[in-house]
C-alpha positions in Angstrom: 97.2 64.4 97.4 94.4 65.9 99.6 96.8 68.4 101.0 97.9 69.2 97.5 94.1 69.8 96.5 94.0 72.1 99.9 96.8 74.2 98.7 95.6 74.6 95.3 92.2 76.0 96.8 94.2 78.2 98.9 92.9 76.5 102.5 96.1 74.3 103.3 95.4 75.4 107.0 91.9 73.8 107.2 92.8 70.6 105.7 93.5 68.2 108.8 93.2 64.5 107.0 95.6 61.9 107.9 96.3 58.9 105.7 94.9 56.8 108.8 91.2 59.0 108.8 91.4 58.4 104.7 92.2 54.8 105.0 89.3 54.2 107.8 86.7 55.9 105.8 87.4 54.3 102.4 88.2 50.6 103.6 86.6 50.8 107.3 83.7 48.0 107.7 80.7 50.3 106.8 82.8 52.9 104.0 80.6 55.6 103.0 82.9 57.2 101.0 84.7 56.2 97.8 87.7 56.6 95.6 89.4 56.5 92.4 92.9 57.4 91.5 94.0 58.2 88.1 97.9 56.4 87.8 100.3 57.0 84.9 102.0 53.7 83.1 104.3 53.6 86.3 101.5 54.0 88.4 102.5 57.2 89.7 99.3 58.7 90.9 98.0 61.6 88.9 95.0 62.9 90.2 91.8 61.1 92.3 88.1 61.6 92.9 86.4 61.0 96.3 82.5 60.5 96.4 79.4 59.3 98.4 76.2 58.5 97.8 73.1 60.8 97.7 69.7 60.6 97.1 67.1 62.5 94.9 63.9 62.0 96.7 61.9 63.4 93.7 63.2 61.3 91.4 63.6 58.3 94.1 67.0 56.8 93.4 70.8 57.6 94.4 73.0 59.8 92.7 76.7 60.5 93.5 78.3 63.2 94.9 81.7 64.0 93.9 83.2 65.8 97.0 86.7 66.1 95.6 88.2 65.9 92.1 91.7 66.8 91.8 94.5 66.1 89.0 98.0 67.6 89.9 99.1 70.2 87.3 101.8 68.4 85.5 99.1 65.8 84.7 96.7 68.3 83.7 95.3 68.1 80.2 96.5 64.7 79.7 93.0 63.3 80.0 93.1 61.8 83.7 90.4 64.5 85.2 88.1 63.4 82.4 88.5 59.5 82.7 88.1 60.0 86.3 84.9 61.9 85.7 83.8 59.0 83.1 84.4 56.5 85.3 82.0 57.9 87.8 79.6 58.8 84.9 79.7 54.9 83.9 79.1 53.9 87.5 75.6 56.1 87.7 74.4 54.8 84.4 75.8 51.2 85.5 73.8 51.6 88.5 70.5 53.4 87.6 71.5 56.7 89.3 70.1 59.8 87.6 72.5 62.1 88.4 76.4 63.0 89.3 76.5 66.4 91.4 79.7 68.5 92.4 80.6 72.1 93.7 83.5 74.1 92.6 84.9 77.4 93.9 83.6 80.2 91.5 87.4 80.9 90.7 88.5 77.3 89.7 89.8 77.6 86.3 88.3 74.2 85.7 84.7 75.4 84.9 85.9 75.3 81.2 86.8 71.4 81.6 83.4 70.8 83.3 81.9 72.8 80.5 83.7 70.9 77.6 81.8 67.7 79.0 78.6 69.2 78.9 78.0 69.7 82.9 75.4 72.5 83.8 75.8 75.1 86.4 73.2 75.4 89.0 73.1 78.8 89.2 69.5 78.4 90.9 70.7 76.7 93.8 73.0 78.3 96.4 75.1 75.9 98.7 74.8 76.4 102.5 77.2 74.9 105.1 76.9 74.5 108.7 79.9 73.9 110.8 81.7 75.1 113.9 80.5 77.0 116.6 76.9 77.1 114.6 76.6 74.0 114.3 77.1 73.1 117.9 74.4 75.8 118.9 72.3 74.6 116.4 72.8 70.8 117.8 72.3 72.3 121.5 68.9 73.3 120.9 67.8 69.8 121.4 69.7 69.3 124.2 70.4 65.3 125.6 72.8 62.8 124.9 75.1 63.5 121.7 73.7 61.1 118.9 70.2 61.0 120.8 67.6 62.2 119.2 64.2 63.8 120.9 61.2 61.5 120.2 57.6 62.8 119.3 55.8 63.8 122.7 55.0 61.1 125.3 57.7 58.5 123.5 60.7 57.4 124.9 64.3 59.0 123.1 65.8 57.1 120.4 68.9 56.5 118.6 69.5 57.5 115.3 69.0 57.2 112.1 65.1 57.5 113.7 63.7 60.8 112.6 64.4 63.5 115.0 60.7 63.7 116.4 57.4 65.6 114.9 58.0 68.5 113.3 54.6 70.8 113.1 53.6 71.7 109.5 50.7 74.3 108.4 47.7 73.7 110.1 49.3 72.2 113.7 49.6 73.7 116.6 53.6 74.8 117.2 
């Protein structure tokens, strides 16, 4: 169904996910991706939600970022999408998470559905993405071994998840 979503979003050539990759992401030793599947009475898949945890530094708690919500065309209007979103909302409430976030293409007619569940468009926030050659050019600015981040001056390099060295702030010398 992920490839169906890519078709729907007019970008099938950009979707390279394999069943093995998805299985590893969901069921590997330390899964960071979570998923829910909507099925009909005969256990046929109708839609899915793939999500991961985010964190609000202001609220001091996790939230859910919904990476993808997809309902097959023949199942739209059946409540499958609402049940998937309600499931994620329930996880947020049960775990004390404060929010459920997602992004949507501006042409997607699901905007009406999202409004029906009282979701608020975040028009004051702009999404950014760093990928491809630009990602590699920026990563090359720190040099070193992939996965290694520079340490503060005078100390040895460390492996992630250590912080990426000292960043000057106002009042410091650059």
